[in-house]
VOTORPA-994605 format. One record per residue (C-alpha): residue number from 1; x, y, z. Coordinates in steps of 0.2 Angstrom, whole numbers, plus 5000, padded with zeros to 4 digits. Each point is the difference from the previous one (the first is absolute). Last residue first. Layout:
<node NUM,<X,Y,Z>>
...
//
This chain:
<node 420,<4991,5289,4932>>
<node 419,<5006,5015,4991>>
<node 418,<5000,5001,4981>>
<node 417,<5011,5013,4991>>
<node 416,<4995,5001,4982>>
<node 415,<5010,5005,4985>>
<node 414,<4991,4996,4984>>
<node 413,<5009,4989,4988>>
<node 412,<5012,5005,4987>>
<node 411,<5015,4991,5007>>
<node 410,<4997,4983,5008>>
<node 409,<4996,5001,5019>>
<node 408,<5015,4999,5012>>
<node 407,<5000,4985,5011>>
<node 406,<4989,4998,5016>>
<node 405,<5003,5007,5017>>
<node 404,<4992,4990,5014>>
<node 403,<4995,5008,5016>>
<node 402,<4981,4999,4997>>
<node 401,<4999,5002,4981>>
<node 400,<5012,5013,4994>>
<node 399,<4999,5003,4981>>
<node 398,<5015,5009,4992>>
<node 397,<4999,5010,4983>>
<node 396,<5015,5006,4991>>
<node 395,<5001,5016,4989>>
<node 394,<5017,4999,4990>>
<node 393,<5014,5012,5007>>
<node 392,<5007,5015,4991>>
<node 391,<4995,5012,5014>>
<node 390,<4995,4991,5016>>
<node 389,<4982,4994,5001>>
<node 388,<4987,5008,5011>>
<node 387,<4987,4986,5004>>
<node 386,<4983,5001,4991>>
<node 385,<4984,5004,5010>>
<node 384,<4988,4986,4997>>
<node 383,<5001,4993,5018>>
<node 382,<4991,4983,5000>>
<node 381,<4994,4994,5017>>
<node 380,<4999,4981,5000>>
<node 379,<4988,4989,5011>>
<node 378,<5008,4984,5006>>
<node 377,<4997,4983,4993>>
<node 376,<5002,4986,5013>>
<node 375,<5017,4991,5000>>
<node 374,<5002,5000,5019>>
<node 373,<4984,5004,5009>>
<node 372,<4993,5018,5001>>
<node 371,<5005,5009,5016>>
<node 370,<4986,5013,5004>>
<node 369,<4987,4986,5001>>
<node 368,<5011,4991,5012>>
<node 367,<5013,4986,4999>>
<node 366,<5003,4991,5016>>
<node 365,<5015,5006,5011>>
<node 364,<5015,4988,5001>>
<node 363,<5002,4992,5017>>
<node 362,<5012,5007,5012>>
<node 361,<5012,4987,5007>>
<node 360,<4996,4996,5018>>
<node 359,<5009,5007,5015>>
<node 358,<5005,4989,5014>>
<node 357,<4995,5001,5018>>
<node 356,<5009,4989,5013>>
<node 355,<4989,4990,5012>>
<node 354,<5011,4984,4999>>
<node 353,<5018,5003,4995>>
<node 352,<5008,5002,4983>>
<node 351,<5016,4996,4992>>
<node 350,<5000,4981,5000>>
<node 349,<4990,4985,4994>>
<node 348,<4984,5009,4994>>
<node 347,<4986,4989,4993>>
<node 346,<4990,5007,4986>>
<node 345,<4982,5006,4999>>
<node 344,<4989,5005,4985>>
<node 343,<4991,4983,5000>>
<node 342,<5004,4990,5016>>
<node 341,<5017,4994,5002>>
<node 340,<5014,5003,4987>>
<node 339,<5016,4992,5006>>
<node 338,<5016,5009,5007>>
<node 337,<5005,5019,5000>>
<node 336,<5016,5008,5004>>
<node 335,<5000,5019,5005>>
<node 334,<5010,5015,4996>>
<node 333,<4994,5016,5008>>
<node 332,<4995,5017,4994>>
<node 331,<4995,5012,5015>>
<node 330,<4986,5012,4998>>
<node 329,<4996,5014,5013>>
<node 328,<4984,5002,5009>>
<node 327,<5007,5000,5017>>
<node 326,<4994,4983,5004>>
<node 325,<5009,4993,4985>>
<node 324,<4993,4995,4983>>
<node 323,<5011,4986,4993>>
<node 322,<5003,5000,4981>>
<node 321,<5003,4983,4994>>
<node 320,<5015,4992,4991>>
<node 319,<5004,4984,4991>>
<node 318,<5016,4998,4990>>
<node 317,<5003,4987,4987>>
<node 316,<4998,5012,4986>>
<node 315,<4991,5015,5008>>
<node 314,<4984,4993,5008>>
<node 313,<4988,5011,5009>>
<node 312,<4988,4993,5013>>
<node 311,<4986,5010,5008>>
<node 310,<4986,4993,4988>>
<node 309,<5005,4982,5005>>
<node 308,<4992,5004,5017>>
<node 307,<5012,4992,5013>>
<node 306,<4996,4985,5012>>
<node 305,<5012,4996,5014>>
<node 304,<5002,4982,5005>>
<node 303,<4995,4989,5014>>
<node 302,<5002,4981,5000>>
<node 301,<4989,4984,4999>>
<node 300,<5005,4982,4997>>
<node 299,<5006,4988,4987>>
<node 298,<4985,4998,4988>>
<node 297,<5005,4990,4985>>
<node 296,<5000,5008,4983>>
<node 295,<5004,4986,4987>>
<node 294,<5010,5008,4985>>
<node 293,<4997,4994,4982>>
<node 292,<5011,4994,4986>>
<node 291,<4992,4993,4983>>
<node 290,<5005,4982,4996>>
<node 289,<4982,4995,4996>>
<node 288,<4989,5013,4993>>
<node 287,<4988,5013,5008>>
<node 286,<4991,5013,4990>>
<node 285,<4985,4989,4995>>
<node 284,<4996,4998,5018>>
<node 283,<4995,4985,5011>>
<node 282,<5002,5004,5018>>
<node 281,<5016,4995,5009>>
<node 280,<5004,4986,5011>>
<node 279,<5014,5001,5013>>
<node 278,<5015,4988,5001>>
<node 277,<5012,5001,5014>>
<node 276,<5017,4992,5000>>
<node 275,<5008,5001,5017>>
<node 274,<5016,5009,5004>>
<node 273,<5016,4997,5010>>
<node 272,<5010,5005,4985>>
<node 271,<5013,4986,5000>>
<node 270,<4990,4987,5009>>
<node 269,<4984,5002,4990>>
<node 268,<4985,4998,5012>>
<node 267,<4988,4986,4999>>
<node 266,<4981,5001,5002>>
<node 265,<4996,5006,4982>>
<node 264,<4987,5013,5003>>
<node 263,<4985,4999,4988>>
<node 262,<4985,5010,4994>>
<node 261,<5003,5017,5008>>
<node 260,<4987,5011,4992>>
<node 259,<5003,5014,4988>>
<node 258,<4993,5018,4997>>
<node 257,<5008,5010,4986>>
<node 256,<5011,5015,5000>>
<node 255,<5004,5010,4984>>
<node 254,<5015,5007,4991>>
<node 253,<4998,4988,4986>>
<node 252,<5018,4994,4999>>
<node 251,<5003,5002,5018>>
<node 250,<4986,4988,5005>>
<node 249,<4996,5004,5019>>
<node 248,<4992,4986,5010>>
<node 247,<4989,5003,5014>>
<node 246,<4995,4987,5014>>
<node 245,<4985,4990,5005>>
<node 244,<5003,4985,5012>>
<node 243,<4993,4984,4994>>
<node 242,<5015,4990,5006>>
<node 241,<5008,5010,5015>>
<node 240,<5015,5011,4999>>
<node 239,<5009,5006,5017>>
<node 238,<5012,4986,5000>>
<node 237,<5005,5005,4982>>
<node 236,<5005,5017,5005>>
<node 235,<5014,4996,5013>>
<node 234,<5005,4985,4989>>
<node 233,<5004,5011,4985>>
<node 232,<4987,4997,4985>>
<node 231,<5007,4992,4984>>
<node 230,<4986,5006,4988>>
<node 229,<4989,4990,4988>>
<node 228,<4986,5011,4992>>
<node 227,<4986,4988,4994>>
<node 226,<4992,4999,4983>>
<node 225,<4987,4986,4999>>
<node 224,<4987,5010,4990>>
<node 223,<5013,5002,4986>>
<node 222,<5000,4981,4997>>
<node 221,<5016,4994,4992>>
<node 220,<5006,4992,4984>>
<node 219,<5018,4997,4994>>
<node 218,<5001,4992,4983>>
<node 217,<5012,4987,4991>>
<node 216,<5007,4992,5015>>
<node 215,<5011,4985,4997>>
<node 214,<4993,4984,5008>>
<node 213,<4997,4990,4984>>
<node 212,<5009,5009,4986>>
<node 211,<4992,5012,4987>>
<node 210,<5011,5002,4985>>
<node 209,<5000,5018,4994>>
<node 208,<4991,5004,4983>>
<node 207,<4989,5013,5008>>
<node 206,<5008,5008,5014>>
<node 205,<5004,4996,5018>>
<node 204,<5001,5008,5018>>
<node 203,<4984,5010,4998>>
<node 202,<4998,5011,5015>>
<node 201,<4988,5005,5014>>
<node 200,<4984,4994,4992>>
<node 199,<4985,5005,5011>>
<node 198,<4988,4989,5009>>
<node 197,<4986,4987,4999>>
<node 196,<5004,4982,5003>>
<node 195,<5008,4985,4991>>
<node 194,<5002,5010,4984>>
<node 193,<5001,4988,4985>>
<node 192,<5014,4991,4991>>
<node 191,<4994,4992,4984>>
<node 190,<5013,4986,4995>>
<node 189,<4996,4992,5017>>
<node 188,<4984,4993,4993>>
<node 187,<5010,4989,4988>>
<node 186,<5008,4992,5015>>
<node 185,<4983,4997,5007>>
<node 184,<4995,4992,4984>>
<node 183,<5015,4989,5000>>
<node 182,<4997,4994,5017>>
<node 181,<4982,4995,4996>>
<node 180,<5007,4991,4985>>
<node 179,<5013,4991,5010>>
<node 178,<4987,4995,5013>>
<node 177,<4989,4993,4986>>
<node 176,<5015,4991,4993>>
<node 175,<5004,4992,5017>>
<node 174,<4982,4994,5002>>
<node 173,<5001,4992,4983>>
<node 172,<5017,4992,5004>>
<node 171,<4992,4993,5016>>
<node 170,<4985,4993,4990>>
<node 169,<5012,4992,4987>>
<node 168,<5010,4992,5014>>
<node 167,<4984,4993,5008>>
<node 166,<4994,4993,4983>>
<node 165,<5017,4992,4997>>
<node 164,<4999,4992,5017>>
<node 163,<4983,4993,4997>>
<node 162,<5006,4993,4984>>
<node 161,<5015,4992,5008>>
<node 160,<4988,4992,5014>>
<node 159,<4989,4993,4986>>
<node 158,<5016,4992,4992>>
<node 157,<5005,4992,5017>>
<node 156,<4982,4993,5002>>
<node 155,<5003,4989,4985>>
<node 154,<4991,5000,4984>>
<node 153,<4985,4989,4993>>
<node 152,<4994,4995,5018>>
<node 151,<4982,5005,4995>>
<node 150,<5000,5012,5014>>
<node 149,<5017,5006,4995>>
<node 148,<4994,5003,4982>>
<node 147,<4986,5011,5007>>
<node 146,<5012,5012,5008>>
<node 145,<5012,5001,4985>>
<node 144,<4989,5010,4989>>
<node 143,<4996,5014,5013>>
<node 142,<5018,5001,5005>>
<node 141,<5005,5003,4982>>
<node 140,<4987,5014,4998>>
<node 139,<5005,5008,5016>>
<node 138,<5018,5000,4994>>
<node 137,<4995,5008,4984>>
<node 136,<4990,5014,5008>>
<node 135,<5014,5003,5012>>
<node 134,<5013,5001,4986>>
<node 133,<4988,5012,4990>>
<node 132,<4998,5012,5015>>
<node 131,<5019,5000,5003>>
<node 130,<5003,5004,4982>>
<node 129,<4987,5015,5001>>
<node 128,<5009,5006,5016>>
<node 127,<5017,4999,4991>>
<node 126,<4993,5011,4986>>
<node 125,<4993,5012,5013>>
<node 124,<5017,5001,5009>>
<node 123,<5008,5004,4983>>
<node 122,<4988,5014,4997>>
<node 121,<5002,5008,5017>>
<node 120,<5019,5000,4997>>
<node 119,<4998,5009,4984>>
<node 118,<4988,5013,5008>>
<node 117,<5014,5003,5013>>
<node 116,<5013,5002,4987>>
<node 115,<4989,5012,4990>>
<node 114,<4993,5011,5015>>
<node 113,<5013,5014,5000>>
<node 112,<4997,5010,5016>>
<node 111,<4986,5013,5003>>
<node 110,<5003,5012,5014>>
<node 109,<4988,5010,5012>>
<node 108,<4982,4995,4996>>
<node 107,<4988,5006,5013>>
<node 106,<4994,4987,5013>>
<node 105,<4999,5011,5015>>
<node 104,<5000,5018,4994>>
<node 103,<5014,5011,4994>>
<node 102,<5007,5017,5003>>
<node 101,<5014,5006,4988>>
<node 100,<5015,5009,5008>>
<node 99,<5013,4990,4990>>
<node 98,<4993,4992,4984>>
<node 97,<4987,4986,4996>>
<node 96,<4996,4989,4986>>
<node 95,<5016,4991,4997>>
<node 94,<5000,4989,4984>>
<node 93,<5010,4985,4994>>
<node 92,<5012,4997,5014>>
<node 91,<5011,4984,4995>>
<node 90,<4997,4984,5010>>
<node 89,<5006,4991,5015>>
<node 88,<4985,4996,5011>>
<node 87,<4994,5007,5017>>
<node 86,<5002,5018,4996>>
<node 85,<5003,5013,5013>>
<node 84,<4989,5014,5008>>
<node 83,<5008,5008,5016>>
<node 82,<4986,5005,5012>>
<node 81,<5000,5013,5013>>
<node 80,<4986,5002,5014>>
<node 79,<5007,5009,5015>>
<node 78,<5006,5014,4988>>
<node 77,<5014,5010,5006>>
<node 76,<5002,5019,5003>>
<node 75,<5017,5005,5007>>
<node 74,<5006,5006,5017>>
<node 73,<5005,5016,5010>>
<node 72,<4996,5001,5018>>
<node 71,<4995,5018,5006>>
<node 70,<4999,5004,5018>>
<node 69,<4985,5010,5005>>
<node 68,<4997,5015,5011>>
<node 67,<4983,5003,5010>>
<node 66,<4998,5018,5003>>
<node 65,<5001,5013,5014>>
<node 64,<4999,5018,4992>>
<node 63,<5009,5015,5007>>
<node 62,<4996,5017,4993>>
<node 61,<5009,5014,4990>>
<node 60,<4989,5015,4999>>
<node 59,<4994,5008,4984>>
<node 58,<5002,5017,4992>>
<node 57,<4991,5011,4987>>
<node 56,<5007,5017,4996>>
<node 55,<4987,5014,5002>>
<node 54,<5010,5009,5014>>
<node 53,<5016,5001,4990>>
<node 52,<5015,4991,5008>>
<node 51,<5015,5009,5007>>
<node 50,<5018,4998,4993>>
<node 49,<5014,4997,5012>>
<node 48,<5014,5013,5003>>
<node 47,<4991,5009,5014>>
<node 46,<4997,4984,5009>>
<node 45,<5018,4997,5001>>
<node 44,<5007,4985,4991>>
<node 43,<5002,4984,5010>>
<node 42,<5017,4994,5006>>
<node 41,<5017,4998,4992>>
<node 40,<5010,5015,4995>>
<node 39,<5000,5004,4981>>
<node 38,<5018,5001,4994>>
<node 37,<5008,5015,4991>>
<node 36,<5012,4994,4987>>
<node 35,<5019,5001,5001>>
<node 34,<5002,4983,5010>>
<node 33,<4988,4991,4988>>
<node 32,<5010,4984,4997>>
<node 31,<5003,5005,4982>>
<node 30,<5008,5016,5006>>
<node 29,<5011,4990,5013>>
<node 28,<5006,4988,4986>>
<node 27,<5004,5015,4989>>
<node 26,<5010,5008,5014>>
<node 25,<5009,4985,5004>>
<node 24,<5004,4997,4981>>
<node 23,<5007,5018,4999>>
<node 22,<5011,4998,5015>>
<node 21,<5007,4983,4994>>
<node 20,<5004,5008,4983>>
<node 19,<5008,5015,5008>>
<node 18,<5011,4989,5011>>
<node 17,<5005,4989,4985>>
<node 16,<5004,5015,4989>>
<node 15,<5010,5007,5015>>
<node 14,<5010,4984,5002>>
<node 13,<5004,4999,4981>>
<node 12,<5006,5019,5000>>
<node 11,<5010,4997,5016>>
<node 10,<5009,4986,4992>>
<node 9,<5003,5009,4984>>
<node 8,<5007,5016,5009>>
<node 7,<5012,4988,5010>>
<node 6,<5007,4993,4984>>
<node 5,<5002,5017,4992>>
<node 4,<5009,5007,5015>>
<node 3,<5013,4986,5000>>
<node 2,<4998,4983,5008>>
<node 1,<5014,4995,5013>>
//
């Protein structure tokens, strides 16, 4: 059996736990608002709502039936895109263009090292001279042997050998001539020119690099051939026709441009069930390949409520309007808006009904002759009567211009009080 001291300790521990639980329950109840007066649900009484002034402007919420569009995101690509590569293996000696530069057809783009090609051309020319000499010698031998055969001084076999040597020399001469033409063509490849007019997208090599056949050195595209390529869902793609005019929104420029459906690939992607649609864009100095755009495709008509934007208040992410009730009182209400429609109007998704009246924000009054504009000089009235100063204090002068108090004037100057 525990003694009195032991029982007292047990009851003390139990009491402490009970008091802690009670205090915690009271705190939780206070945080939950049980000790605060709650506002009952429902609308406030008309006497508790503010009333609108008679000169406060208002507007009415009305319904508008409008075509709505579905946006399809895509990228701008050029229909005419060319990768410029070298046809010979040679070091790059000079690059005449840079990214973003516009070129015309035939303009010089890159100059390669010509020394090796010029050496090959010189060798071919030497072989051509030798072939011409061999042919001339063979023809001379044939001319000397033909009369001897008629005189039966030599055999027919020797004449046939001379004719064969002449035919071989002629063939070697023709081969040398073709080799010279080929060497001249290879030498012309040392100067890379623009195959058509366009804009340089990027330079993929630098001066001193080795140009290899088939490896791109420049990328060139025609800005007039820009198209927006979008994966259109099948329920929208079946409504599009070639030559149809649609609007394209360029997000980077914050503007819309007109486009024409140029091509619809007649095969759907199995994974996305979409068709590749290409629309032609007008030529513009602001559009570049790779920019993103949104194709606006008409998807039907729907009704939506239209609100005057002057009635909308924004507090952070909250949107509110003051609704003018039939009894002349004002009710502040939360709303949710959508897209901007016609200038000065915005779509209302929730919070208002058709026909309700909303108060507009008061516009600032225009300045009048009695109210000079901000920063204009105002007439100053000077009061030359000195202020009374406390005994023992130094006289101090203050100047009031409008409602601005300037610093004290230096000692010894005249005390003047100026009123704006």
